C-alpha positions in Angstrom: 27.9 -5.7 -27.8 26.7 -3.3 -30.5 28.8 -0.6 -32.3 29.2 2.4 -30.8 27.8 5.6 -33.0 30.0 8.6 -32.1 26.7 10.8 -30.9 25.0 8.5 -28.7 27.7 6.0 -27.2 25.8 2.5 -26.3 25.4 1.4 -22.5 28.4 -1.3 -22.4 27.7 -4.4 -20.6 28.5 -2.7 -16.7 25.7 -0.5 -18.1 27.1 2.8 -16.8 25.3 5.4 -18.4 26.5 8.9 -18.3 24.8 11.2 -20.9 24.0 14.6 -21.0 20.4 16.1 -21.9 19.4 17.1 -24.9 15.3 17.9 -25.7 12.8 19.0 -27.6 10.3 20.1 -26.0 7.8 21.3 -29.0 4.8 19.6 -29.7 1.9 19.5 -32.7 -0.6 17.0 -34.3 1.4 16.7 -37.4 1.9 12.8 -38.4 4.6 12.8 -40.4 8.6 13.3 -39.7 10.0 16.6 -40.0 12.1 16.8 -43.3 13.3 19.1 -45.5 15.0 19.9 -48.8 17.3 21.8 -49.9 16.5 24.8 -52.8 17.5 22.8 -55.5 15.0 19.9 -54.5 17.4 17.3 -53.9 17.1 15.5 -50.7 19.2 16.7 -47.5 21.0 14.4 -44.5 17.7 15.3 -42.3 15.6 14.3 -44.6 17.1 11.0 -45.2 18.0 10.5 -42.4 14.4 10.9 -41.5 13.1 8.3 -44.3 15.8 5.8 -42.3 14.1 6.5 -38.7 11.2 5.3 -40.8 12.4 2.2 -41.5 13.4 1.6 -38.0 9.9 2.1 -36.5 8.6 -0.6 -39.3 10.7 -3.2 -37.4 8.7 -5.4 -34.4 8.6 -4.8 -31.7 9.1 -0.6 -32.3 5.1 0.1 -33.2 5.2 -0.3 -28.9 6.2 2.3 -26.2 9.2 0.1 -25.3 8.5 0.5 -21.4 4.0 1.1 -21.6 3.1 -0.7 -24.7 1.1 2.5 -26.1 0.7 2.3 -29.6 2.9 4.4 -32.2 5.6 5.8 -30.0 6.3 9.6 -31.4 9.2 9.6 -29.4 13.1 8.2 -29.2 16.0 7.4 -26.5 19.0 8.4 -27.5 20.5 7.1 -24.2 19.3 3.6 -25.1 18.0 2.9 -28.3 14.5 2.6 -27.3 11.1 3.9 -28.8 8.9 5.7 -26.7 5.6 7.4 -25.9 5.0 10.8 -24.9 4.2 10.4 -21.6 7.5 8.0 -20.7 9.6 10.1 -22.4 8.8 12.4 -19.7 10.6 10.2 -17.1 13.6 9.3 -19.3 14.0 13.2 -19.1 14.1 13.4 -16.0 16.7 11.1 -14.9 19.6 12.2 -16.3 22.1 9.0 -16.8 18.9 8.2 -19.5 18.1 11.4 -20.3 18.6 12.3 -23.7 15.6 11.7 -25.8 14.5 13.0 -29.0 10.9 13.6 -31.1 10.4 11.4 -34.1 8.8 13.7 -35.3 10.0 17.5 -34.7 13.9 17.2 -33.7 16.6 16.5 -36.3 18.5 13.4 -36.4 21.9 12.4 -37.3 23.0 9.4 -39.7 24.9 8.4 -36.3 21.7 8.5 -34.2 19.2 6.6 -36.7 22.0 3.7 -36.5 22.1 3.5 -33.3 18.3 3.0 -32.8 19.0 0.9 -36.3 21.4 -1.6 -34.6 19.1 -1.4 -30.7 15.6 -1.2 -30.8 13.0 -2.3 -28.5 13.2 -5.7 -28.2 16.7 -5.9 -28.5 17.0 -4.0 -25.7 14.5 -5.6 -23.7 17.5 -8.9 -24.0 19.5 -6.6 -21.6 17.2 -4.3 -19.6 14.6 -6.9 -18.8 16.2 -10.4 -18.4 15.5 -11.4 -14.6 11.8 -9.4 -14.3 10.2 -11.7 -11.5 6.7 -13.6 -12.6 5.4 -11.6 -10.0 6.7 -7.8 -10.6 3.9 -6.3 -12.1 4.9 -4.6 -15.3 2.4 -1.2 -16.3 0.9 -0.5 -19.2 0.0 2.7 -20.5 -3.7 2.5 -18.9 -2.0 2.6 -15.0 -0.9 5.3 -12.5 2.3 7.4 -13.0 4.0 6.0 -10.0 4.1 2.1 -11.3 5.1 3.4 -14.6 7.9 5.7 -13.1 9.2 2.9 -10.9 9.2 0.4 -14.0 11.5 2.9 -15.6 13.7 3.2 -13.0 14.0 0.3 -12.0 14.7 -0.7 -15.4 17.6 1.7 -16.6 18.4 4.1 -13.5 18.9 0.4 -10.9 19.3 -2.1 -13.5 17.7 -4.4 -11.4 16.6 -7.3 -14.0 19.7 -7.1 -15.3 21.2 -10.1 -13.8 19.7 -13.1 -13.6 20.0 -15.2 -10.2 20.2 -13.1 -8.0 17.5 -12.6 -4.9 15.5 -9.5 -5.5 14.7 -7.9 -2.2 11.3 -7.3 -3.0 11.5 -11.1 -1.5 13.6 -10.1 1.7 11.9 -11.5 4.7 9.9 -10.4 6.8 9.3 -6.8 4.9 8.7 -4.0 7.9 8.0 -0.8 8.1 5.5 2.0 8.3 2.9 3.7 5.5 0.2 6.7 6.3 -3.1 4.1 7.2 -6.6 6.0 6.4 -8.6 5.7 10.3 -11.4 3.7 9.4 -13.4 6.3 11.9 -12.6 9.4 11.6 -10.5 8.9 7.7 -7.2 10.9 9.0 -4.5 9.5 7.6 -1.6 7.7 11.0 1.5 6.1 10.8 1.6 2.6 10.9 3.6 -0.1 10.8 3.0 -3.5 8.9 4.8 -6.6 8.3 4.5 -8.5 5.3 6.1 -12.5 5.5 6.8 -15.0 2.8 6.5 -17.9 5.3 3.8 -17.0 7.0 1.6 -16.3 4.3 0.2 -12.9 6.4 0.4 -8.9 5.7 -0.1 -7.5 9.3 -0.1 -4.2 11.0 -0.1 -2.9 14.0 -1.5 0.8 16.0 2.0 0.9 17.6 5.1 0.4 16.8 6.0 -1.5 20.5 2.8 -3.3 20.4 3.0 -6.8 20.5 -0.3 -7.9 19.0 -1.0 -6.9 15.4 -4.2 -4.7 14.6 -5.4 -7.0 12.1 -3.4 -10.1 10.5 -4.6 -10.8 6.4 -4.1 -13.7 4.8 -2.1 -12.8 1.2 -4.2 -15.3 -0.8 -7.1 -13.0 -0.3 -5.8 -10.1 -0.1 -5.8 -7.7 -3.6 -4.1 -4.6 -4.0 -4.5 -1.6 -6.6 -3.5 1.8 -7.0 -6.1 4.3 -6.3 -4.5 7.8 -6.8 -7.3 10.1 -7.5 -9.9 7.7 -4.8 -7.3 8.0 -2.1 -6.2 11.6 -3.0 -2.2 11.3 -3.3 -0.2 10.1 -6.3 0.7 6.8 -4.2 -2.5 6.1 -2.5 -2.6 2.5 -2.5 -5.7 0.4 -1.9 -5.6 -3.0 0.2 -9.0 -4.8 0.4 -8.7 -8.6 2.1 -11.6 -10.8 2.9 -12.1 -12.7 6.3 -15.4 -14.0 7.7 -16.4 -14.2 3.5 -16.3 -10.0 4.7 -14.6 -7.7 2.1 -12.2 -4.7 4.4 -10.9 -2.4 2.4 -7.3 0.1 3.9 -6.5 2.1 2.3 -2.4 3.2 2.8 0.4 5.7 1.0 4.0 6.4 1.5 6.1 9.7 0.2 8.3 7.8 -1.1 6.5 6.4 -4.4 9.9 3.4 -4.8 8.4 2.7 -1.7 4.8 2.4 -2.2 5.1 0.1 -5.5 8.2 -2.0 -3.7 5.3 -3.0 -1.4 3.1 -3.4 -4.0 5.4 -5.9 -6.1 6.4 -7.7 -2.8 2.8 -8.3 -2.0 2.7 -10.1 -5.2 5.6 -12.1 -4.5 4.6 -13.3 -1.1 1.4 -14.2 -3.3 3.4 -16.8 -6.0 5.3 -18.2 -3.2 2.1 -18.4 -1.4 0.4 -20.5 -4.9 3.1 -22.4 -5.6 3.2 -24.3 -2.0 -0.6 -24.6 -2.9 -0.6 -25.6 -6.3 3.2 -27.5 -7.3 2.1 -28.9 -10.7 0.7 -25.3 -11.8 3.2 -23.1 -13.9 4.0 -19.5 -13.6 1.2 -18.8 -16.5 -1.3 -20.3 -14.3 -0.4 -18.7 -11.5 0.6 -15.3 -12.6 -3.5 -14.1 -13.3 -4.5 -15.4 -9.5 -2.3 -12.2 -8.1 -3.5 -8.4 -7.5 -5.1 -7.2 -10.4 -7.6 -3.8 -11.2 -11.0 -3.8 -10.5 -13.2 -4.1 -13.6 -15.1 -0.8 -12.4 -15.8 0.8 -10.1 -18.4 4.3 -10.0 -21.5 5.3 -8.8 -25.1 4.4 -9.8 -28.0 4.5 -7.4 -30.2 1.6 -6.4 -33.3 0.5 -4.7 -34.0 -1.7 -1.4 -34.4 -5.8 -1.3 -38.7 -5.2 -1.4 -37.7 -2.4 -4.6 -40.5 0.5 -3.2 -37.7 2.2 -1.7 -36.0 5.4 -2.6 -33.3 5.0 -5.5 -30.0 6.7 -2.9 -26.9 7.0 -5.1 -24.3 4.3 -3.8 -20.4 3.9 -4.7 -19.9 0.9 -6.6 -16.6 -1.6 -7.1 -16.7 -4.7 -9.1 -14.1 -7.0 -8.2 -14.2 -10.4 -10.5 -17.7 -11.6 -9.4 -18.1 -9.6 -6.2 -20.3 -6.2 -6.6 -19.5 -4.3 -3.7 -21.4 -0.5 -2.8 -20.7 1.5 -0.5 -22.0 5.0 0.3 -18.3 6.7 0.5 -15.7 5.2 -1.9 -13.4 5.3 1.4 -15.8 3.2 3.4 -13.6 0.2 5.2 -16.8 -2.2 4.8 -19.0 -2.3 1.9 -22.4 -1.7 2.9 -24.1 -4.8 0.7 -22.6 -7.2 -1.9 -23.9 -9.0 -4.7 -22.5 -12.0 -5.9 -22.2 -12.4 -9.6 -22.2 -16.5 -11.0 -23.0 -17.5 -14.1 -25.7 -17.4 -16.2 -26.1 -21.1 -16.7 -27.0 -21.3 -12.4 -29.7 -18.7 -12.8 -27.6 -15.4 -13.5 -28.7 -12.6 -16.1 -28.5 -9.1 -16.6 -30.7 -6.2 -18.3 -31.0 -3.2 -19.5 -34.1 -1.5 -18.2 -36.1 -1.4 -15.1 -39.3 -4.0 -14.5 -42.1 -2.5 -16.1 -43.9 -0.4 -12.9 -41.0 0.3 -11.3 -41.3 3.5 -9.7 -38.0 5.4 -10.1 -38.0 8.2 -8.2 -34.4 9.2 -8.9 -32.5 11.6 -10.9 -30.7 9.3 -13.4 -32.5 7.4 -15.4 -30.3 3.9 -17.2 -31.5 1.4 -15.7 -30.1 -2.4 -15.5 -31.8 -5.8 -13.7 -29.6 -8.0 -12.2 -31.4 -11.2 -11.9 -29.7 -14.2 -9.3 -31.6 -17.0 -8.3 -32.7 -15.4 -4.8 -33.8 -12.3 -5.6 -33.3 -9.0 -8.5 -31.3 -5.8 -7.6 -32.4 -2.9 -9.4 -29.6 -0.4 -10.2 -29.8 3.4 -12.6 -27.0 5.6 -14.2 -26.0 8.5 -15.0 -25.6 8.2 -17.9 -26.4 5.9 -21.4 -22.4 5.4 -21.7 -21.9 4.1 -18.5 -24.8 1.9 -18.1 -23.2 0.2 -21.9 -19.6 -0.3 -20.0 -21.5 -1.6 -16.3 -23.5 -4.1 -18.0 -20.6 -5.2 -20.5 -18.6 -6.3 -17.8 -21.6 -7.8 -15.9 -22.4 -10.2 -18.8 -18.8 -10.5 -19.2 -18.5 -11.9 -15.7 -22.0 -14.3 -15.9 -20.3 -15.7 -19.3 -17.3 -16.9 -17.5 -17.0 -20.1 -16.3 -17.0 -20.6 -12.2 -14.3 -22.2 -10.5 -15.1 -25.1 -7.7 -13.8 -22.0 -4.8 -16.3 -19.7 -6.3 -18.7 -22.2 -5.8 -17.9 -22.3 -2.1 -18.7 -18.1 -2.1 -21.6 -18.8 -3.9 -23.4 -21.1 -1.4 -22.4 -18.9 1.5 -23.9 -15.8 -0.6 -26.7 -18.1 -0.8 -27.3 -19.2 3.1 -26.4 -15.3 4.1 -28.5 -13.4 1.9 
């Protein structure tokens, strides 16, 4: 496919890579490529290579990390011919078959290596290693947690999962049956529990005992959301699964010691969701259905709130904004929310303003107020800082400016009836 330079052999069609580790771990804040001139002022070989490498970076696709799309990648893979960011370069270094990476600014580049990078580049190599990525597979960005980025890189280059088109991905195995460590609702202890995911039935079930005949819970995949929460759960492989039953939101917190296993579960849930949506909406395109799969919460964090009479003291609560549902919890790891607020469209009488109504007795520790008005009542909150207040306001306004779907009108009707 490509001419192979002697210093960094290209991956053959079989993509069997065997390369030695060659690193430069020195890092500074300079923004220029390392170049030197000899004592006569003539251009050295390294300067010529550095200038050529700078031109290669200007080619379409090379200005972002090939793996997480971070701007201005500062490292290059001499094994693959792609440009990557510092964070992703660390994962590459840990994989022996693709571990040869160099700093674009500090390492010495040979002409043959620059030629190798020029003949390949990010866009070209994506046609090889991302040729058959399933629609449902979550491609992480630089904002995502480490476990997602690491397993994406390993799936692409180490396991080479996305090279052959037409091969059924293992994420679609029916059923998916395995053990996950689940946090107890009441005691907070993590215990081994059996989970079974069925594409055919469109359900995720979990059992308290390995040989139990009846599941403890049955979750319909169309009501499930899943997102990684390593900091909240206190485990780098921590996954939060949220589902809705009888219009009540329930949180389940799980992890697995194997980062591959937990990411496989995550993408299998997305595969089951896409399968369900294709049946439910046969005329919809993949591009229309993909946004309906798992999603990250718009924002989470602490605010203080008062009660419905607005005379009670302000109490600190953990808030989660999941699209139109603003949920608040006493503790971030609570299984059930203490309350929920539905955020509809402005045309239906929903509004958010900075500050609290005149005369409000604010006895809390925080003073940056937010008032949310719904057709039924007002909700008063305070934030710890001006920056937090502005960030919450930005998300609330974005949600209220988004037109509501028919399904969301149904949810709104339930909230009006309940509250």
